[in-house]
N, C-alpha and C positions, 0 to 999 in steps of 0.2 A: 457785208454791208448791209444795214438796216431796211427794210420799207421803203421809208420815209428818203432816204438817200437815193434811192434806186430811181422812187422815181422823179426826184431832182435832179438827177444826170440825165433821166430820158427826157425832161424839159430843156436842159441845155443843150443837150444833142438836136430835139427837134428847134429850138431858134435858133442854132449854127447852121443847120441847112435848110432855114427858111431867110435867113439873112443873108445866105451864098446864092440862094434864090433870087434873090430879090435885089442883089448886087450894093445889101449897107453893109455899113461897118461891123466890123465884132467889141464895141465898146465895152470894157469893165464894168460900167454903168447901169449898159442890158440887160446883163447876167445877175450882178448886185442884188437889180431890183426885182426878178427871176427868182432869184433865190430867196428872198426876202416873203414873197407872194407866197412862193411853197411852203414856208418852212412855219410863217407865222398862219397860215388857213384861215380860216372863215372867210365872212365878207368886210369888205374894206376898202373904204374910202380914199381916194386920191391923196386927196390934203393928209387923215390921215399916216397914209403911206410915207412918204414925205415928212413929217416932224420924226414916224420911227426913225427913218433911216441919219434924218439929222442927227436924233438923241445916237445914233450908233455909230455916230461919225465917219457916214459918207460923203464924201464930196459930188453931190447931186444936185442940179438946181430941181426947181420945183417942175418946168419946163420939160425937162428933163423925165422926171417921173410923169407925166400928165401925156406926155407925147411916147415912153417906152410903152405905158399901159394899152395905148391905142393900137400900138403895135403888135402886141402880145393879144391882143381880142383877134385882130386881123388874121394874125397865124395860129388862132383856135388854143393858144395855150391857158389864156383867161376868158373867162365870161364876165361882160357886162349887164347890170341889171338896175331897172330901179322900181323901186318898192311902191311909188306913190308918192314919197315925201324929198320929190324934188332933189336929192341926193341920189348921184350914183356911186355903183357899189360894184366892186370886181371880187373877182374868184377864181381862183385856179380850179380849171378844168380837165388836162389831162392826167389821163386815167383812171374817170372820175364815173359812175354810172350817172344817169339822170334821176337827177332830184328837183324835188320842189318845197317850194316853200311856204310854212305861216309868219304873217308879216301882223306885228301886233298894231292895232291902230293910234294906239294910246299913248306907248312906250318905245313904238319904232323896234323891238325886237324882230330877230329872225330868226327864225325853226327852220330846219331842213327837213324836207322827212323825204321816204319813199314808200311806197306801195305797189305792188307788182298788179294789181288789180289796173293801173294804170295803164301799163304796157299792154296790157291785153286787148284794154279798149280802144290804145290806137291800133294794135294790127287788126280788130273787128273794122274798124272805120276805113283803114286801110282797106282792107278788102269789100265791104261791103261800096265804096265810096271810088274806088278802082284811082288811089292817091297815093303818092309812096309820102311818107311823114319821115323827114330826116331831123328832125329834133322839136321840140318843143317847152313850151317855160307856161308850168302852171302855180301859181300867187294864190293864195288865201287869207281874205282879210280879215280881221275880228279881233278879240280880246283875249289876251294871254291868262295864266291861271294866276298872274300877281295883280291883273288888271280889271278880269271880270270881277 
């Protein structure tokens, strides 16, 4: 089994457990939306995801996509991000190291990056201020190489 398929199956297992704990139904639409997010990767907006699923002949309503995205955020399978353009984007989060974003203010491109020095800074801040950091979000805005 590929690493991607293993991650998808872990995400499915996590969703099953969360649905049982919350007393919610295990609908095929919820699992289809989860699988599409984990297969597509990157940053997706709800409308693009809905249109993609329609093109793939999934029978899923717009409301189901939006509601399922909120559920997936609630159970930590998806992260919700806003990068200053009033569009909410979603990305898979299970099994991913903390990463940060570079956002082009001209074309809207979002690029991910990871710098271990940020983790070192977080650790120093935790120790200095006696504060347990559970997560962070770092978004840097500017112009990408194509727009500058």
